[in-house]
All heavy atoms as a GROMACS GRO file, in nm:
protein
  613
    1MET      N    1   0.085  -0.117   0.000
    1MET     CA    2   0.000   0.000   0.000
    1MET      C    3   0.090   0.123   0.000
    1MET      O    4   0.171   0.143   0.088
    1MET     CB    5  -0.090  -0.002   0.123
    1MET     CG    6  -0.191   0.104   0.126
    1MET     SD    7  -0.312   0.065   0.252
    1MET     CE    8  -0.339   0.224   0.318
    2GLY      N    9   0.078   0.207  -0.099
    2GLY     CA   10   0.162   0.326  -0.114
    2GLY      C   11   0.102   0.446  -0.044
    2GLY      O   12   0.013   0.435   0.041
    3THR      N   13   0.150   0.561  -0.082
    3THR     CA   14   0.097   0.684  -0.022
    3THR      C   15  -0.041   0.714  -0.078
    3THR      O   16  -0.077   0.669  -0.186
    3THR     CB   17   0.191   0.802  -0.053
    3THR    OG1   18   0.201   0.817  -0.194
    3THR    CG2   19   0.329   0.778   0.006
    4PHE      N   20  -0.117   0.790  -0.003
    4PHE     CA   21  -0.252   0.824  -0.046
    4PHE      C   22  -0.249   0.939  -0.145
    4PHE      O   23  -0.168   1.032  -0.134
    4PHE     CB   24  -0.339   0.863   0.074
    4PHE     CG   25  -0.367   0.747   0.166
    4PHE    CD1   26  -0.308   0.741   0.291
    4PHE    CD2   27  -0.452   0.647   0.127
    4PHE    CE1   28  -0.335   0.636   0.375
    4PHE    CE2   29  -0.479   0.540   0.211
    4PHE     CZ   30  -0.420   0.535   0.335
    5SER      N   31  -0.339   0.936  -0.241
    5SER     CA   32  -0.349   1.046  -0.337
    5SER      C   33  -0.438   1.156  -0.279
    5SER      O   34  -0.498   1.141  -0.173
    5SER     CB   35  -0.406   0.995  -0.469
    5SER     OG   36  -0.543   0.963  -0.452
    6ILE      N   37  -0.447   1.265  -0.350
    6ILE     CA   38  -0.530   1.377  -0.306
    6ILE      C   39  -0.676   1.337  -0.297
    6ILE      O   40  -0.750   1.383  -0.210
    6ILE     CB   41  -0.509   1.500  -0.399
    6ILE    CG1   42  -0.582   1.624  -0.344
    6ILE    CG2   43  -0.561   1.471  -0.538
    6ILE    CD1   44  -0.518   1.679  -0.221
    7TRP      N   45  -0.721   1.245  -0.384
    7TRP     CA   46  -0.861   1.201  -0.381
    7TRP      C   47  -0.893   1.124  -0.255
    7TRP      O   48  -1.002   1.138  -0.199
    7TRP     CB   49  -0.892   1.118  -0.506
    7TRP     CG   50  -0.882   1.203  -0.629
    7TRP    CD1   51  -0.788   1.195  -0.726
    7TRP    CD2   52  -0.970   1.310  -0.665
    7TRP    NE1   53  -0.810   1.291  -0.820
    7TRP    CE2   54  -0.921   1.364  -0.786
    7TRP    CE3   55  -1.082   1.366  -0.608
    7TRP    CZ2   56  -0.982   1.470  -0.850
    7TRP    CZ3   57  -1.143   1.473  -0.672
    7TRP    CH2   58  -1.094   1.524  -0.791
    8HIS      N   59  -0.798   1.045  -0.206
    8HIS     CA   60  -0.820   0.973  -0.080
    8HIS      C   61  -0.839   1.072   0.036
    8HIS      O   62  -0.928   1.055   0.120
    8HIS     CB   63  -0.703   0.879  -0.049
    8HIS     CG   64  -0.694   0.762  -0.140
    8HIS    ND1   65  -0.594   0.749  -0.233
    8HIS    CD2   66  -0.774   0.654  -0.153
    8HIS    CE1   67  -0.611   0.637  -0.300
    8HIS    NE2   68  -0.722   0.577  -0.254
    9TRP      N   69  -0.754   1.176   0.040
    9TRP     CA   70  -0.763   1.273   0.148
    9TRP      C   71  -0.892   1.355   0.139
    9TRP      O   72  -0.951   1.390   0.242
    9TRP     CB   73  -0.641   1.365   0.148
    9TRP     CG   74  -0.516   1.293   0.190
    9TRP    CD1   75  -0.407   1.269   0.115
    9TRP    CD2   76  -0.491   1.233   0.317
    9TRP    NE1   77  -0.314   1.197   0.187
    9TRP    CE2   78  -0.363   1.173   0.313
    9TRP    CE3   79  -0.563   1.222   0.436
    9TRP    CZ2   80  -0.307   1.106   0.419
    9TRP    CZ3   81  -0.507   1.154   0.543
    9TRP    CH2   82  -0.380   1.097   0.534
   10LEU      N   83  -0.936   1.385   0.019
   10LEU     CA   84  -1.062   1.458   0.003
   10LEU      C   85  -1.182   1.375   0.050
   10LEU      O   86  -1.274   1.427   0.113
   10LEU     CB   87  -1.083   1.502  -0.142
   10LEU     CG   88  -0.991   1.614  -0.192
   10LEU    CD1   89  -1.013   1.640  -0.340
   10LEU    CD2   90  -1.016   1.740  -0.111
   11ILE      N   91  -1.179   1.245   0.023
   11ILE     CA   92  -1.287   1.157   0.069
   11ILE      C   93  -1.286   1.148   0.222
   11ILE      O   94  -1.391   1.154   0.287
   11ILE     CB   95  -1.275   1.018   0.003
   11ILE    CG1   96  -1.307   1.031  -0.147
   11ILE    CG2   97  -1.369   0.919   0.069
   11ILE    CD1   98  -1.278   0.906  -0.226
   12VAL      N   99  -1.168   1.135   0.280
   12VAL     CA  100  -1.157   1.131   0.426
   12VAL      C  101  -1.209   1.262   0.487
   12VAL      O  102  -1.283   1.262   0.586
   12VAL     CB  103  -1.011   1.103   0.470
   12VAL    CG1  104  -0.992   1.125   0.618
   12VAL    CG2  105  -0.970   0.962   0.430
   13LEU      N  106  -1.171   1.376   0.427
   13LEU     CA  107  -1.218   1.506   0.476
   13LEU      C  108  -1.370   1.516   0.466
   13LEU      O  109  -1.436   1.565   0.558
   13LEU     CB  110  -1.152   1.618   0.397
   13LEU     CG  111  -1.191   1.760   0.435
   13LEU    CD1  112  -1.147   1.791   0.578
   13LEU    CD2  113  -1.130   1.859   0.338
   14LEU      N  114  -1.427   1.469   0.357
   14LEU     CA  115  -1.572   1.471   0.340
   14LEU      C  116  -1.642   1.387   0.446
   14LEU      O  117  -1.742   1.429   0.504
   14LEU     CB  118  -1.609   1.422   0.200
   14LEU     CG  119  -1.758   1.416   0.168
   14LEU    CD1  120  -1.817   1.556   0.166
   14LEU    CD2  121  -1.782   1.344   0.037
   15ILE      N  122  -1.588   1.270   0.475
   15ILE     CA  123  -1.647   1.183   0.578
   15ILE      C  124  -1.638   1.249   0.715
   15ILE      O  125  -1.735   1.246   0.793
   15ILE     CB  126  -1.579   1.045   0.577
   15ILE    CG1  127  -1.615   0.972   0.447
   15ILE    CG2  128  -1.620   0.963   0.698
   15ILE    CD1  129  -1.537   0.844   0.425
   16VAL      N  130  -1.524   1.312   0.747
   16VAL     CA  131  -1.508   1.380   0.876
   16VAL      C  132  -1.609   1.494   0.889
   16VAL      O  133  -1.672   1.512   0.993
   16VAL     CB  134  -1.363   1.431   0.893
   16VAL    CG1  135  -1.350   1.525   1.010
   16VAL    CG2  136  -1.268   1.313   0.910
   17VAL      N  137  -1.627   1.572   0.782
   17VAL     CA  138  -1.724   1.682   0.785
   17VAL      C  139  -1.866   1.628   0.802
   17VAL      O  140  -1.946   1.684   0.877
   17VAL     CB  141  -1.712   1.768   0.657
   17VAL    CG1  142  -1.828   1.864   0.645
   17VAL    CG2  143  -1.581   1.844   0.657
   18LEU      N  144  -1.897   1.518   0.736
   18LEU     CA  145  -2.032   1.460   0.750
   18LEU      C  146  -2.055   1.406   0.890
   18LEU      O  147  -2.166   1.417   0.944
   18LEU     CB  148  -2.052   1.349   0.647
   18LEU     CG  149  -2.069   1.395   0.502
   18LEU    CD1  150  -2.074   1.274   0.409
   18LEU    CD2  151  -2.193   1.480   0.487
   19VAL      N  152  -1.953   1.348   0.951
   19VAL     CA  153  -1.970   1.290   1.085
   19VAL      C  154  -1.979   1.398   1.191
   19VAL      O  155  -2.068   1.396   1.277
   19VAL     CB  156  -1.855   1.190   1.116
   19VAL    CG1  157  -1.855   1.150   1.262
   19VAL    CG2  158  -1.864   1.069   1.026
   20PHE      N  159  -1.887   1.494   1.188
   20PHE     CA  160  -1.880   1.594   1.296
   20PHE      C  161  -1.958   1.721   1.265
   20PHE      O  162  -2.002   1.789   1.357
   20PHE     CB  163  -1.734   1.630   1.325
   20PHE     CG  164  -1.657   1.518   1.387
   20PHE    CD1  165  -1.561   1.450   1.314
   20PHE    CD2  166  -1.679   1.479   1.518
   20PHE    CE1  167  -1.489   1.348   1.370
   20PHE    CE2  168  -1.609   1.376   1.574
   20PHE     CZ  169  -1.513   1.309   1.499
   21GLY      N  170  -1.971   1.759   1.143
   21GLY     CA  171  -2.038   1.884   1.108
   21GLY      C  172  -1.940   2.000   1.110
   21GLY      O  173  -1.840   1.999   1.181
   22THR      N  174  -1.969   2.102   1.032
   22THR     CA  175  -1.878   2.216   1.020
   22THR      C  176  -1.871   2.299   1.148
   22THR      O  177  -1.766   2.352   1.182
   22THR     CB  178  -1.918   2.305   0.903
   22THR    OG1  179  -2.054   2.346   0.921
   22THR    CG2  180  -1.904   2.232   0.771
   23LYS      N  181  -1.982   2.312   1.220
   23LYS     CA  182  -1.982   2.393   1.342
   23LYS      C  183  -1.893   2.329   1.448
   23LYS      O  184  -1.815   2.398   1.514
   23LYS     CB  185  -2.125   2.408   1.395
   23LYS     CG  186  -2.134   2.500   1.514
   23LYS     CD  187  -2.277   2.522   1.558
   23LYS     CE  188  -2.281   2.615   1.676
   23LYS     NZ  189  -2.418   2.639   1.722
   24LYS      N  190  -1.902   2.198   1.463
   24LYS     CA  191  -1.820   2.128   1.562
   24LYS      C  192  -1.671   2.139   1.525
   24LYS      O  193  -1.587   2.164   1.610
   24LYS     CB  194  -1.862   1.981   1.567
   24LYS     CG  195  -1.788   1.898   1.665
   24LYS     CD  196  -1.840   1.918   1.804
   24LYS     CE  197  -1.782   1.811   1.895
   24LYS     NZ  198  -1.829   1.823   2.028
   25LEU      N  199  -1.640   2.125   1.396
   25LEU     CA  200  -1.500   2.136   1.352
   25LEU      C  201  -1.447   2.278   1.372
   25LEU      O  202  -1.332   2.298   1.408
   25LEU     CB  203  -1.488   2.094   1.206
   25LEU     CG  204  -1.509   1.945   1.178
   25LEU    CD1  205  -1.506   1.919   1.028
   25LEU    CD2  206  -1.404   1.861   1.248
   26ARG      N  207  -1.532   2.378   1.349
   26ARG     CA  208  -1.492   2.517   1.370
   26ARG      C  209  -1.463   2.542   1.518
   26ARG      O  210  -1.364   2.607   1.553
   26ARG     CB  211  -1.600   2.611   1.321
   26ARG     CG  212  -1.559   2.757   1.325
   26ARG     CD  213  -1.668   2.853   1.275
   26ARG     NE  214  -1.727   2.809   1.150
   26ARG     CZ  215  -1.858   2.786   1.133
   26ARG    NH1  216  -1.941   2.799   1.234
   26ARG    NH2  217  -1.903   2.748   1.016
   27ASN      N  218  -1.547   2.490   1.606
   27ASN     CA  219  -1.524   2.506   1.750
   27ASN      C  220  -1.396   2.438   1.794
   27ASN      O  221  -1.322   2.491   1.877
   27ASN     CB  222  -1.643   2.450   1.829
   27ASN     CG  223  -1.768   2.534   1.813
   27ASN    OD1  224  -1.760   2.651   1.775
   27ASN    ND2  225  -1.882   2.476   1.842
   28ILE      N  226  -1.369   2.320   1.740
   28ILE     CA  227  -1.245   2.249   1.774
   28ILE      C  228  -1.125   2.331   1.727
   28ILE      O  229  -1.026   2.344   1.798
   28ILE     CB  230  -1.244   2.108   1.711
   28ILE    CG1  231  -1.348   2.020   1.779
   28ILE    CG2  232  -1.106   2.044   1.721
   28ILE    CD1  233  -1.369   1.886   1.710
   29GLY      N  234  -1.134   2.390   1.608
   29GLY     CA  235  -1.025   2.472   1.556
   29GLY      C  236  -1.001   2.596   1.641
   29GLY      O  237  -0.886   2.632   1.668
   30GLU      N  238  -1.109   2.660   1.685
   30GLU     CA  239  -1.094   2.778   1.770
   30GLU      C  240  -1.034   2.741   1.905
   30GLU      O  241  -0.948   2.814   1.957
   30GLU     CB  242  -1.231   2.844   1.790
   30GLU     CG  243  -1.283   2.915   1.667
   30GLU     CD  244  -1.422   2.971   1.688
   30GLU    OE1  245  -1.481   2.952   1.797
   30GLU    OE2  246  -1.475   3.032   1.593
   31ASP      N  247  -1.076   2.631   1.962
   31ASP     CA  248  -1.021   2.586   2.090
   31ASP      C  249  -0.873   2.553   2.077
   31ASP      O  250  -0.792   2.588   2.164
   31ASP     CB  251  -1.097   2.464   2.142
   31ASP     CG  252  -1.239   2.498   2.184
   31ASP    OD1  253  -1.269   2.618   2.204
   31ASP    OD2  254  -1.320   2.404   2.197
   32LEU      N  255  -0.837   2.486   1.970
   32LEU     CA  256  -0.697   2.451   1.948
   32LEU      C  257  -0.612   2.577   1.927
   32LEU      O  258  -0.503   2.589   1.982
   32LEU     CB  259  -0.684   2.358   1.828
   32LEU     CG  260  -0.544   2.308   1.796
   32LEU    CD1  261  -0.491   2.224   1.911
   32LEU    CD2  262  -0.546   2.225   1.668
   33GLY      N  263  -0.664   2.672   1.850
   33GLY     CA  264  -0.591   2.798   1.828
   33GLY      C  265  -0.574   2.876   1.957
   33GLY      O  266  -0.468   2.933   1.983
   34GLY      N  267  -0.676   2.880   2.041
   34GLY     CA  268  -0.666   2.948   2.170
   34GLY      C  269  -0.566   2.882   2.262
   34GLY      O  270  -0.493   2.949   2.335
   35ALA      N  271  -0.562   2.749   2.258
   35ALA     CA  272  -0.466   2.677   2.342
   35ALA      C  273  -0.323   2.705   2.297
   35ALA      O  274  -0.234   2.726   2.380
   35ALA     CB  275  -0.494   2.527   2.337
   36VAL      N  276  -0.300   2.708   2.167
   36VAL     CA  277  -0.165   2.736   2.116
   36VAL      C  278  -0.125   2.879   2.152
   36VAL      O  279  -0.012   2.904   2.194
   36VAL     CB  280  -0.160   2.713   1.963
   36VAL    CG1  281  -0.032   2.766   1.904
   36VAL    CG2  282  -0.176   2.565   1.932
   37LYS      N  283  -0.218   2.973   2.138
   37LYS     CA  284  -0.189   3.112   2.172
   37LYS      C  285  -0.157   3.127   2.321
   37LYS      O  286  -0.062   3.195   2.358
   37LYS     CB  287  -0.309   3.200   2.135
   37LYS     CG  288  -0.287   3.347   2.160
   37LYS     CD  289  -0.407   3.429   2.117
   37LYS     CE  290  -0.386   3.575   2.147
   37LYS     NZ  291  -0.504   3.654   2.109
   38GLY      N  292  -0.236   3.061   2.405
   38GLY     CA  293  -0.210   3.065   2.549
   38GLY      C  294  -0.076   3.003   2.586
   38GLY      O  295  -0.005   3.052   2.672
   39PHE      N  296  -0.041   2.896   2.517
   39PHE     CA  297   0.088   2.831   2.542
   39PHE      C  298   0.203   2.923   2.505
   39PHE      O  299   0.300   2.937   2.580
   39PHE     CB  300   0.097   2.700   2.462
   39PHE     CG  301   0.227   2.630   2.476
   39PHE    CD1  302   0.257   2.560   2.592
   39PHE    CD2  303   0.321   2.634   2.374
   39PHE    CE1  304   0.378   2.495   2.605
   39PHE    CE2  305   0.442   2.569   2.386
   39PHE     CZ  306   0.471   2.499   2.502
   40LYS      N  307   0.193   2.990   2.390
   40LYS     CA  308   0.299   3.082   2.348
   40LYS      C  309   0.313   3.198   2.446
   40LYS      O  310   0.424   3.238   2.480
   40LYS     CB  311   0.269   3.136   2.208
   40LYS     CG  312   0.293   3.035   2.099
   40LYS     CD  313   0.266   3.096   1.963
   40LYS     CE  314   0.290   2.997   1.852
   40LYS     NZ  315   0.264   3.055   1.719
   41GLU      N  316   0.201   3.254   2.492
   41GLU     CA  317   0.206   3.363   2.589
   41GLU      C  318   0.266   3.316   2.721
   41GLU      O  319   0.344   3.387   2.784
   41GLU     CB  320   0.067   3.421   2.612
   41GLU     CG  321   0.014   3.500   2.496
   41GLU     CD  322  -0.128   3.549   2.518
   41GLU    OE1  323  -0.187   3.520   2.625
   41GLU    OE2  324  -0.181   3.615   2.427
   42GLY      N  325   0.230   3.196   2.762
   42GLY     CA  326   0.286   3.142   2.886
   42GLY      C  327   0.435   3.119   2.876
   42GLY      O  328   0.509   3.144   2.971
   43MET      N  329   0.481   3.073   2.762
   43MET     CA  330   0.624   3.053   2.743
   43MET      C  331   0.698   3.187   2.742
   43MET      O  332   0.806   3.199   2.799
   43MET     CB  333   0.653   2.978   2.612
   43MET     CG  334   0.607   2.834   2.615
   43MET     SD  335   0.690   2.736   2.739
   43MET     CE  336   0.856   2.735   2.675
   44ARG      N  337   0.638   3.287   2.679
   44ARG     CA  338   0.701   3.419   2.674
   44ARG      C  339   0.704   3.481   2.814
   44ARG      O  340   0.805   3.536   2.856
   44ARG     CB  341   0.626   3.509   2.578
   44ARG     CG  342   0.694   3.645   2.560
   44ARG     CD  343   0.615   3.739   2.473
   44ARG     NE  344   0.485   3.762   2.534
   44ARG     CZ  345   0.371   3.762   2.469
   44ARG    NH1  346   0.368   3.737   2.341
   44ARG    NH2  347   0.257   3.784   2.532
   45ASP      N  348   0.595   3.472   2.889
   45ASP     CA  349   0.588   3.530   3.023
   45ASP      C  350   0.673   3.452   3.122
   45ASP      O  351   0.732   3.509   3.211
   45ASP     CB  352   0.444   3.536   3.071
   45ASP     CG  353   0.360   3.635   2.991
   45ASP    OD1  354   0.419   3.721   2.924
   45ASP    OD2  355   0.236   3.624   2.997
   46GLY      N  356   0.679   3.322   3.107
   46GLY     CA  357   0.754   3.238   3.200
   46GLY      C  358   0.903   3.257   3.189
   46GLY      O  359   0.974   3.247   3.288
   47THR      N  360   0.955   3.288   3.072
   47THR     CA  361   1.098   3.303   3.056
   47THR      C  362   1.144   3.446   3.078
   47THR      O  363   1.262   3.472   3.088
   47THR     CB  364   1.143   3.258   2.914
   47THR    OG1  365   1.073   3.337   2.818
   47THR    CG2  366   1.115   3.112   2.893
   48ALA      N  367   1.051   3.542   3.088
   48ALA     CA  368   1.090   3.682   3.102
   48ALA      C  369   1.159   3.708   3.235
   48ALA      O  370   1.252   3.786   3.242
   48ALA     CB  371   0.967   3.772   3.087
   49GLY      N  372   1.116   3.645   3.342
   49GLY     CA  373   1.173   3.671   3.473
   49GLY      C  374   1.299   3.592   3.502
   49GLY      O  375   1.369   3.618   3.598
   50SER      N  376   1.331   3.494   3.420
   50SER     CA  377   1.446   3.410   3.450
   50SER      C  378   1.578   3.472   3.405
   50SER      O  379   1.683   3.430   3.448
   50SER     CB  380   1.429   3.273   3.384
   50SER     OG  381   1.429   3.287   3.243
   51ASP      N  382   1.574   3.572   3.319
   51ASP     CA  383   1.695   3.636   3.271
   51ASP      C  384   1.741   3.739   3.375
   51ASP      O  385   1.665   3.828   3.410
   51ASP     CB  386   1.668   3.704   3.137
   51ASP     CG  387   1.795   3.756   3.071
   51ASP    OD1  388   1.904   3.715   3.115
   51ASP    OD2  389   1.784   3.834   2.975
   52PRO      N  390   1.864   3.729   3.426
   52PRO     CA  391   1.910   3.826   3.527
   52PRO      C  392   1.909   3.969   3.477
   52PRO      O  393   1.896   4.062   3.555
   52PRO     CB  394   2.052   3.781   3.559
   52PRO     CG  395   2.060   3.639   3.515
   52PRO     CD  396   1.962   3.624   3.403
   53ALA      N  397   1.920   3.992   3.347
   53ALA     CA  398   1.918   4.128   3.294
   53ALA      C  399   1.780   4.191   3.306
   53ALA      O  400   1.768   4.313   3.306
   53ALA     CB  401   1.963   4.127   3.148
   54ASP      N  402   1.676   4.111   3.318
   54ASP     CA  403   1.540   4.163   3.329
   54ASP      C  404   1.504   4.209   3.470
   54ASP      O  405   1.408   4.282   3.488
   54ASP     CB  406   1.438   4.057   3.286
   54ASP     CG  407   1.443   4.029   3.137
   54ASP    OD1  408   1.496   4.115   3.063
   54ASP    OD2  409   1.393   3.923   3.096
   55ASN      N  410   1.578   4.166   3.570
   55ASN     CA  411   1.546   4.200   3.708
   55ASN      C  412   1.578   4.347   3.735
   55ASN      O  413   1.665   4.407   3.673
   55ASN     CB  414   1.623   4.112   3.805
   55ASN     CG  415   1.580   3.967   3.795
   55ASN    OD1  416   1.472   3.938   3.749
   55ASN    ND2  417   1.666   3.877   3.836
   56ASP      N  418   1.506   4.407   3.832
   56ASP     CA  419   1.528   4.547   3.866
   56ASP      C  420   1.661   4.567   3.938
   56ASP      O  421   1.728   4.666   3.918
   56ASP     CB  422   1.414   4.598   3.955
   56ASP     CG  423   1.281   4.600   3.879
   56ASP    OD1  424   1.284   4.606   3.755
   56ASP    OD2  425   1.176   4.598   3.945
   57THR      N  426   1.697   4.474   4.025
   57THR     CA  427   1.821   4.487   4.101
   57THR      C  428   1.915   4.373   4.064
   57THR      O  429   1.872   4.262   4.038
   57THR     CB  430   1.793   4.480   4.253
   57THR    OG1  431   1.728   4.356   4.282
   57THR    CG2  432   1.703   4.595   4.296
   58PRO      N  433   2.044   4.401   4.064
   58PRO     CA  434   2.139   4.294   4.032
   58PRO      C  435   2.148   4.194   4.147
   58PRO      O  436   2.121   4.228   4.262
   58PRO     CB  437   2.271   4.369   4.014
   58PRO     CG  438   2.255   4.495   4.092
   58PRO     CD  439   2.109   4.528   4.086
   59PRO      N  440   2.183   4.068   4.118
   59PRO     CA  441   2.196   3.970   4.226
   59PRO      C  442   2.312   4.006   4.317
   59PRO      O  443   2.413   4.062   4.274
   59PRO     CB  444   2.222   3.839   4.151
   59PRO     CG  445   2.273   3.880   4.018
   59PRO     CD  446   2.212   4.012   3.988
   60GLN      N  447   2.296   3.976   4.446
   60GLN     CA  448   2.399   4.009   4.544
   60GLN      C  449   2.482   3.887   4.577
   60GLN      O  450   2.430   3.775   4.584
   60GLN     CB  451   2.334   4.062   4.671
   60GLN     CG  452   2.254   4.190   4.650
   60GLN     CD  453   2.186   4.234   4.778
   60GLN    OE1  454   2.188   4.164   4.878
   60GLN    NE2  455   2.124   4.351   4.774
   61GLN      N  456   2.611   3.909   4.599
   61GLN     CA  457   2.699   3.802   4.645
   61GLN      C  458   2.680   3.788   4.796
   61GLN      O  459   2.684   3.886   4.870
   61GLN     CB  460   2.845   3.834   4.612
   61GLN     CG  461   2.872   3.846   4.463
   61GLN     CD  462   2.863   3.710   4.395
   61GLN    OE1  463   2.884   3.607   4.457
   61GLN    NE2  464   2.827   3.711   4.268
   62ILE      N  465   2.658   3.667   4.844
   62ILE     CA  466   2.634   3.643   4.985
   62ILE      C  467   2.748   3.561   5.042
   62ILE      O  468   2.777   3.451   4.994
   62ILE     CB  469   2.501   3.569   5.007
   62ILE    CG1  470   2.386   3.651   4.948
   62ILE    CG2  471   2.478   3.542   5.154
   62ILE    CD1  472   2.255   3.579   4.948
   63ALA      N  473   2.814   3.615   5.141
   63ALA     CA  474   2.920   3.541   5.209
   63ALA      C  475   2.858   3.463   5.324
   63ALA      O  476   2.753   3.497   5.376
   63ALA     CB  477   3.026   3.638   5.262
   64SER      N  478   2.922   3.355   5.362
   64SER     CA  479   2.866   3.274   5.471
   64SER      C  480   2.870   3.352   5.601
   64SER      O  481   2.964   3.425   5.631
   64SER     CB  482   2.945   3.144   5.485
   64SER     OG  483   3.080   3.172   5.517
   65GLY      N  484   2.764   3.342   5.681
   65GLY     CA  485   2.754   3.411   5.808
   65GLY      C  486   2.706   3.555   5.795
   65GLY      O  487   2.701   3.626   5.894
   66GLN      N  488   2.672   3.599   5.676
   66GLN     CA  489   2.629   3.737   5.655
   66GLN      C  490   2.477   3.745   5.668
   66GLN      O  491   2.404   3.659   5.621
   66GLN     CB  492   2.671   3.782   5.515
   66GLN     CG  493   2.636   3.925   5.484
   66GLN     CD  494   2.680   3.964   5.344
   66GLN    OE1  495   2.721   3.880   5.266
   66GLN    NE2  496   2.672   4.092   5.313
   67THR      N  497   2.428   3.848   5.735
   67THR     CA  498   2.286   3.870   5.751
   67THR      C  499   2.236   3.958   5.638
   67THR      O  500   2.297   4.059   5.605
   67THR     CB  501   2.256   3.938   5.886
   67THR    OG1  502   2.310   3.858   5.991
   67THR    CG2  503   2.107   3.956   5.907
   68ILE      N  504   2.123   3.920   5.582
   68ILE     CA  505   2.065   3.996   5.471
   68ILE      C  506   1.939   4.065   5.521
   68ILE      O  507   1.853   4.004   5.582
   68ILE     CB  508   2.029   3.902   5.354
   68ILE    CG1  509   2.152   3.828   5.307
   68ILE    CG2  510   1.965   3.981   5.241
   68ILE    CD1  511   2.121   3.723   5.205
   69GLU      N  512   1.930   4.194   5.493
   69GLU     CA  513   1.811   4.270   5.529
   69GLU      C  514   1.743   4.315   5.402
   69GLU      O  515   1.806   4.343   5.302
   69GLU     CB  516   1.848   4.392   5.614
   69GLU     CG  517   1.903   4.354   5.750
   69GLU     CD  518   1.930   4.476   5.836
   69GLU    OE1  519   1.874   4.584   5.807
   69GLU    OE2  520   2.007   4.463   5.931
   70GLY      N  521   1.611   4.321   5.406
   70GLY     CA  522   1.536   4.366   5.289
   70GLY      C  523   1.392   4.388   5.327
   70GLY      O  524   1.353   4.377   5.443
   71GLU      N  525   1.311   4.420   5.229
   71GLU     CA  526   1.170   4.439   5.254
   71GLU      C  527   1.090   4.349   5.160
   71GLU      O  528   1.136   4.313   5.052
   71GLU     CB  529   1.128   4.585   5.235
   71GLU     CG  530   1.130   4.633   5.093
   71GLU     CD  531   1.090   4.779   5.081
   71GLU    OE1  532   1.173   4.864   5.114
   71GLU    OE2  533   0.976   4.804   5.038
   72VAL      N  534   0.972   4.313   5.205
   72VAL     CA  535   0.885   4.226   5.127
   72VAL      C  536   0.796   4.313   5.040
   72VAL      O  537   0.735   4.409   5.087
   72VAL     CB  538   0.800   4.138   5.220
   72VAL    CG1  539   0.705   4.052   5.140
   72VAL    CG2  540   0.888   4.054   5.309
   73LYS      N  541   0.792   4.278   4.911
   73LYS     CA  542   0.706   4.351   4.819
   73LYS      C  543   0.588   4.262   4.783
   73LYS      O  544   0.601   4.142   4.773
   73LYS     CB  545   0.781   4.388   4.692
   73LYS     CG  546   0.893   4.486   4.716
   73LYS     CD  547   0.959   4.521   4.587
   73LYS     CE  548   1.072   4.620   4.610
   73LYS     NZ  549   1.141   4.655   4.485
   74ASP      N  550   0.474   4.324   4.764
   74ASP     CA  551   0.353   4.249   4.727
   74ASP      C  552   0.353   4.226   4.577
   74ASP      O  553   0.354   4.320   4.498
   74ASP     CB  554   0.229   4.330   4.768
   74ASP     CG  555   0.102   4.249   4.755
   74ASP    OD1  556   0.111   4.125   4.744
   74ASP    OD2  557  -0.007   4.309   4.758
   75ILE      N  558   0.356   4.099   4.536
   75ILE     CA  559   0.362   4.067   4.393
   75ILE      C  560   0.223   4.062   4.330
   75ILE      O  561   0.214   4.051   4.209
   75ILE     CB  562   0.434   3.934   4.367
   75ILE    CG1  563   0.432   3.839   4.480
   75ILE    CG2  564   0.566   3.952   4.311
   75ILE    CD1  565   0.504   3.711   4.452
   76LYS      N  566   0.119   4.074   4.405
   76LYS     CA  567  -0.015   4.068   4.347
   76LYS      C  568  -0.038   4.185   4.252
   76LYS      O  569  -0.115   4.174   4.159
   76LYS     CB  570  -0.121   4.069   4.457
   76LYS     CG  571  -0.125   3.942   4.538
   76LYS     CD  572  -0.233   3.948   4.641
   76LYS     CE  573  -0.232   3.821   4.724
   76LYS     NZ  574  -0.333   3.826   4.829
   77ASP      N  575   0.029   4.298   4.277
   77ASP     CA  576   0.013   4.414   4.190
   77ASP      C  577   0.074   4.388   4.052
   77ASP      O  578   0.028   4.440   3.952
   77ASP     CB  579   0.078   4.536   4.252
   77ASP     CG  580   0.010   4.576   4.381
   77ASP    OD1  581  -0.109   4.542   4.398
   77ASP    OD2  582   0.075   4.639   4.467
   78LYS      N  583   0.180   4.307   4.048
   78LYS     CA  584   0.249   4.280   3.920
   78LYS      C  585   0.179   4.173   3.838
   78LYS      O  586   0.192   4.170   3.718
   78LYS     CB  587   0.392   4.235   3.947
   78LYS     CG  588   0.478   4.345   4.005
   78LYS     CD  589   0.620   4.298   4.024
   78LYS     CE  590   0.706   4.406   4.083
   78LYS     NZ  591   0.844   4.361   4.100
   79VAL      N  592   0.104   4.083   3.903
   79VAL     CA  593   0.038   3.974   3.832
   79VAL      C  594  -0.087   4.026   3.765
   79VAL      O  595  -0.170   4.092   3.827
   79VAL     CB  596   0.003   3.860   3.930
   79VAL    CG1  597  -0.071   3.751   3.859
   79VAL    CG2  598   0.128   3.807   3.997
   80LYS      N  599  -0.102   3.994   3.636
   80LYS     CA  600  -0.221   4.036   3.563
   80LYS      C  601  -0.333   3.937   3.587
   80LYS      O  602  -0.312   3.818   3.586
   80LYS     CB  603  -0.192   4.044   3.413
   80LYS     CG  604  -0.090   4.148   3.379
   80LYS     CD  605  -0.062   4.148   3.231
   80LYS     CE  606   0.047   4.248   3.196
   80LYS     NZ  607   0.081   4.244   3.056
   81SER      N  608  -0.453   3.988   3.609
   81SER     CA  609  -0.567   3.901   3.635
   81SER      C  610  -0.628   3.856   3.507
   81SER      O  611  -0.638   3.922   3.413
   81SER     CB  612  -0.670   3.972   3.719
   81SER     OG  613  -0.613   4.002   3.844
   0.00000   0.00000   0.00000
């Protein structure tokens, strides 16, 4: 059995459209597109904070036995809802 011709794929496409309907296939396409878009945004947002050049303050060298003082900032303001 060799590769399928264009006519085989058109028949398969016709059967899929008849079984599922165009509205169902359109909804599946929109859901898949939204998932891909969300994944790309998540990858872009997830890697933005990992680069040390993106941080506001440079990392500090910590020697053993040294006490570190600082203040706690609320990150809820930075997170988009």
